[in-house]
C-alpha positions as CSV (number, residue, x, y, z in Angstrom):
1,X,8.8,-15.0,8.0
2,X,12.1,-14.3,8.9
3,X,13.1,-13.9,12.8
4,X,14.2,-10.3,12.2
5,X,10.6,-9.5,10.8
6,X,9.5,-11.2,13.6
7,X,11.5,-9.2,16.3
8,X,10.4,-5.9,14.4
9,X,7.1,-7.1,14.9
10,X,7.4,-8.3,18.7
11,X,8.9,-4.8,19.3
12,X,6.4,-3.0,17.3
13,X,3.9,0.1,19.0
14,X,1.1,0.7,16.9
15,X,2.9,2.1,14.3
16,X,0.0,-0.3,12.7
17,X,3.1,-3.6,11.0
18,X,1.5,-5.3,13.6
19,X,-2.0,-5.5,11.7
20,X,-0.7,-5.4,8.5
21,X,2.6,-8.1,8.5
22,X,1.1,-10.8,11.0
23,X,-0.8,-12.4,7.9
24,X,2.5,-12.4,5.1
25,X,6.4,-12.3,4.5
26,X,6.5,-9.2,2.3
27,X,9.2,-7.1,1.2
28,X,10.5,-8.8,-1.8
29,X,11.6,-12.0,0.9
30,X,11.2,-15.7,-0.8
31,X,7.5,-16.4,0.1
32,X,6.9,-20.3,1.1
33,X,4.4,-22.4,-0.3
34,X,0.6,-21.7,0.0
35,X,-1.1,-23.9,2.3
36,X,-3.3,-26.2,0.9
37,X,-5.8,-25.5,-1.7
38,X,-3.7,-22.3,-1.9
39,X,-7.0,-20.7,0.3
40,X,-6.8,-17.2,1.4
41,X,-4.5,-14.6,2.2
42,X,-2.3,-16.4,5.1
43,X,0.5,-16.8,2.5
44,X,1.5,-14.7,-0.2
45,X,1.4,-17.3,-2.9
46,X,3.6,-15.0,-5.8
47,X,5.6,-16.1,-8.3
48,X,8.8,-18.2,-7.1
49,X,9.3,-18.9,-3.8
50,X,10.8,-21.9,-1.7
51,X,9.9,-25.7,-2.8
52,X,9.1,-24.3,-6.7
53,X,9.9,-25.3,-10.0
54,X,11.5,-22.4,-11.6
55,X,9.0,-20.9,-13.9
56,X,9.5,-19.8,-18.1
57,X,10.0,-16.8,-19.3
58,X,7.2,-14.5,-18.8
59,X,4.5,-14.0,-21.1
60,X,2.9,-11.2,-23.6
61,X,0.2,-8.6,-21.8
62,X,-2.7,-10.8,-22.0
63,X,-5.9,-8.7,-23.6
64,X,-9.8,-8.2,-23.4
65,X,-11.9,-8.5,-26.1
66,X,-11.8,-4.5,-27.1
67,X,-7.8,-4.7,-27.1
68,X,-7.0,-3.3,-23.5
69,X,-4.9,-4.9,-21.4
70,X,-6.0,-8.0,-19.3
71,X,-4.9,-6.9,-15.5
72,X,-7.5,-9.5,-14.2
73,X,-6.4,-11.6,-11.1
74,X,-4.5,-11.2,-8.0
75,X,-1.4,-9.1,-7.7
76,X,1.1,-7.9,-4.7
77,X,2.8,-5.0,-4.4
78,X,5.2,-5.7,-1.4
79,X,8.3,-5.5,-3.6
80,X,8.1,-0.9,-3.0
81,X,11.9,-0.2,-0.9
82,X,9.8,-0.6,2.5
83,X,7.3,2.1,1.4
84,X,4.3,0.5,3.9
85,X,6.9,1.6,6.8
86,X,8.0,5.0,5.6
87,X,7.6,5.9,2.0
88,X,10.8,7.9,1.9
89,X,14.5,6.9,2.1
90,X,15.5,5.8,5.2
91,X,19.0,4.7,5.4
92,X,18.7,4.2,8.9
93,X,16.2,2.3,11.4
94,X,14.5,4.6,13.3
95,X,12.4,2.9,16.4
96,X,10.9,0.5,15.2
97,X,10.9,1.2,11.4
98,X,13.5,-0.9,9.3
99,X,16.1,0.8,6.7
100,X,14.5,1.2,3.9
101,X,14.6,2.6,0.1
102,X,11.3,4.0,0.4
103,X,9.1,4.3,-3.5
104,X,10.3,7.8,-4.2
105,X,11.8,8.3,-7.2
106,X,11.3,12.5,-7.7
107,X,13.1,14.2,-6.6
108,X,16.2,12.0,-6.8
109,X,17.2,12.4,-3.1
110,X,13.9,10.4,-2.1
111,X,12.3,12.6,0.2
112,X,9.0,14.6,0.3
113,X,9.3,18.2,-0.5
114,X,7.5,19.8,2.2
115,X,7.0,23.0,2.7
116,X,8.1,23.6,6.5
117,X,4.7,23.3,8.4
118,X,3.9,20.1,7.1
119,X,7.3,18.9,7.3
120,X,7.1,20.1,11.2
121,X,3.2,18.1,11.4
122,X,5.3,15.1,10.4
123,X,7.9,15.2,12.4
124,X,5.6,15.8,15.7
125,X,3.7,13.0,14.8
126,X,6.7,10.4,14.9
127,X,8.1,12.0,17.5
128,X,4.6,11.8,19.1
129,X,2.0,10.8,17.9
130,X,2.5,7.3,16.6
131,X,-0.4,5.7,18.1
132,X,-2.7,7.9,15.8
133,X,-1.5,6.1,13.0
134,X,-5.0,6.2,10.9
135,X,-5.2,2.2,10.2
136,X,-4.3,1.4,13.7
137,X,-7.5,2.7,14.4
138,X,-9.5,1.0,11.6
139,X,-9.1,3.7,8.6
140,X,-8.5,3.1,5.1
141,X,-5.4,4.2,3.4
142,X,-5.8,6.5,1.0
143,X,-3.6,6.8,-1.9
144,X,-1.2,6.3,-2.7
145,X,-0.6,4.3,0.7
146,X,-3.3,1.5,-0.5
147,X,-0.9,0.6,-3.4
148,X,1.5,0.0,-1.2
149,X,0.0,-2.3,0.8
150,X,2.0,-5.7,1.2
151,X,-1.3,-7.6,1.1
152,X,-3.1,-9.2,-1.9
153,X,-5.6,-7.7,-4.1
154,X,-7.4,-8.1,-7.1
155,X,-7.9,-6.4,-10.8
156,X,-11.8,-7.0,-12.2
157,X,-12.6,-5.3,-15.8
158,X,-16.1,-5.3,-16.2
159,X,-17.4,-3.1,-19.2
160,X,-15.7,0.5,-18.8
161,X,-14.1,0.2,-15.5
162,X,-11.2,-1.1,-13.3
163,X,-12.0,-2.1,-10.2
164,X,-9.8,-3.2,-7.2
165,X,-10.1,-5.5,-4.3
166,X,-8.2,-5.5,-0.9
167,X,-8.0,-7.7,1.3
168,X,-6.4,-4.7,3.7
169,X,-9.3,-3.3,5.0
170,X,-12.2,-4.1,2.6
171,X,-10.4,-1.3,0.6
172,X,-11.7,-0.6,-3.2
173,X,-11.7,1.5,-5.7
174,X,-13.9,1.3,-8.9
175,X,-12.7,3.3,-11.7
176,X,-14.2,4.5,-14.9
177,X,-12.3,4.3,-17.6
178,X,-14.2,6.4,-20.3
179,X,-12.4,10.0,-19.2
180,X,-15.6,11.0,-17.6
181,X,-15.1,14.5,-15.5
182,X,-14.9,14.4,-11.7
183,X,-18.6,15.1,-10.3
184,X,-18.3,15.4,-6.7
185,X,-17.9,19.3,-5.6
186,X,-14.3,20.2,-4.0
187,X,-15.9,20.4,-0.8
188,X,-16.3,16.3,-0.9
189,X,-13.7,15.0,0.5
190,X,-13.1,10.6,0.6
191,X,-10.7,8.6,2.1
192,X,-10.2,7.2,-1.3
193,X,-10.9,10.3,-3.3
194,X,-13.0,10.4,-6.7
195,X,-11.4,8.5,-9.0
196,X,-11.7,8.7,-13.0
197,X,-9.7,7.0,-15.6
198,X,-8.4,6.7,-19.0
199,X,-6.3,4.7,-21.5
200,X,-3.7,6.1,-22.8
201,X,-2.5,3.0,-25.0
202,X,-1.4,0.0,-22.8
203,X,-1.5,2.5,-19.7
204,X,-4.4,3.2,-17.2
205,X,-3.8,7.1,-16.5
206,X,-6.0,7.5,-13.1
207,X,-6.5,11.1,-11.9
208,X,-7.9,11.0,-8.0
209,X,-9.5,14.4,-6.5
210,X,-12.0,15.0,-3.5
211,X,-9.1,12.9,-1.3
212,X,-9.8,14.1,3.1
213,X,-6.5,14.7,5.1
214,X,-7.4,12.6,7.9
215,X,-4.7,9.5,6.1
216,X,-0.9,9.0,6.3
217,X,0.9,8.2,3.8
218,X,3.1,5.0,5.7
219,X,3.8,4.2,9.2
220,X,6.2,7.3,9.8
221,X,3.7,10.2,9.8
222,X,4.1,11.5,6.8
223,X,1.3,13.4,5.8
224,X,-0.9,15.7,3.1
225,X,-3.2,18.0,3.3
226,X,-7.1,17.9,1.8
227,X,-6.1,19.2,-1.5
228,X,-3.8,16.5,-2.5
229,X,-4.0,15.2,-6.2
230,X,-2.8,12.0,-7.4
231,X,-2.3,11.4,-11.1
232,X,-1.2,7.4,-11.3
233,X,-0.4,5.5,-14.3
234,X,-0.6,1.2,-14.5
235,X,1.0,-0.3,-17.3
236,X,1.1,-4.1,-17.7
237,X,4.9,-5.1,-19.1
238,X,3.8,-9.2,-19.3
239,X,1.3,-11.6,-18.2
240,X,2.8,-11.4,-14.1
241,X,4.3,-7.6,-13.8
242,X,2.4,-4.2,-13.7
243,X,4.7,-1.0,-13.3
244,X,2.8,1.5,-11.0
245,X,3.6,5.6,-10.7
246,X,2.0,8.2,-9.1
247,X,2.8,11.8,-9.1
248,X,1.3,13.8,-5.7
249,X,0.9,17.4,-5.5
250,X,-0.6,19.5,-3.3
251,X,0.2,23.2,-2.9
252,X,-0.5,22.9,0.7
253,X,2.1,20.1,1.9
254,X,4.3,20.4,-0.9
255,X,6.5,22.7,-2.4
256,X,6.6,20.5,-5.6
257,X,5.3,17.2,-6.8
258,X,7.3,14.2,-6.3
259,X,6.5,11.1,-7.4
260,X,6.3,7.1,-6.3
261,X,7.1,3.8,-8.4
262,X,7.2,0.1,-7.9
263,X,5.7,-2.9,-9.6
264,X,2.9,-4.6,-9.0
265,X,3.4,-9.4,-9.0
266,X,1.1,-11.1,-10.0
267,X,0.1,-14.2,-7.4
268,X,0.1,-17.4,-9.5
269,X,-1.0,-19.7,-6.5
270,X,-3.9,-22.3,-7.6
271,X,-7.4,-21.2,-6.1
272,X,-6.0,-18.3,-4.2
273,X,-8.6,-16.2,-3.0
274,X,-8.5,-13.0,-0.8
275,X,-9.7,-13.7,3.1
276,X,-11.8,-11.2,5.1
277,X,-10.1,-9.1,7.5
278,X,-10.9,-8.2,10.6
279,X,-9.5,-5.1,12.6
280,X,-10.1,-4.5,15.9
281,X,-9.5,-0.4,16.6
282,X,-6.7,-0.9,19.8
283,X,-5.6,-4.5,18.8
284,X,-6.2,-5.8,21.7
285,X,-4.7,-9.3,21.1
286,X,-1.1,-7.5,20.5
287,X,0.9,-9.6,23.7
288,X,3.6,-6.0,23.6
289,X,0.7,-3.3,23.7
290,X,2.2,-1.8,26.8
291,X,1.7,1.6,28.4
292,X,4.8,3.0,28.2
293,X,4.4,2.2,24.4
294,X,1.0,4.1,24.2
295,X,-1.3,1.3,24.7
296,X,-3.4,-0.4,27.1
297,X,-1.4,-3.2,29.4
298,X,-2.1,-6.9,29.3
299,X,1.1,-8.5,30.6
300,X,4.1,-6.9,32.1
301,X,6.6,-5.4,30.1
302,X,9.7,-7.7,31.0
303,X,13.0,-6.1,31.3
């Protein structure tokens, strides 16, 4: 982990990045070799990194018995333009959020096309309510936020399903791939929504409805309503890279649909395992969680 990133963590209030970044390097930096035996999430263990021999060229996409792409294994979504901090393009550092490109590819300006009402709500979140970030209080991230968590996740493909299992917050998705209709009534709202999928060639298309409005899109307070609808396209391009894109529409919060896109990279570390993630609301062990930053003092802030 770089000194600059450690400095960021030390200066962070409760944006949740303290909880998220401590175990890993993330965000496109070279990754150190994992611990002996490759156990757990304390090191990201992806391709490349210091002290490793050059890898051969990527191989072709592997196939399941039914001919569909075999995406099973461990993956990481760290190279996403810093979307975990802010999904929008943010060329300047703002408070404890580092500058970044974000993950929005449409519209071209990289910004969420908010309605005036929701633009004002997002602004108020950033200026006055960062301590209300849902993950800080141990809630799941929702969509598409969960998909750009920088912690590792696993894909499994039992017959008729694609299952995703994250280290972060014990989140998971069980996605049927038989193009079945949504079965939940519109009044039922969930953190991860109701996802159904189907294959279009080598692309898994996932349609998610029934999302609640209690999740944020990032650590900067960007939001949505309970009318959000997400359509994801998940396409393996070789044996170590999956292209991910999601189109987000929400007639209550946005003036038009918008899209994020980035890659998942396979974790090649032998014997890698997802470790149990323990979230403690309030995160009492953070040294710099002090009264003038919105928390309860643990030690006096040094001037």
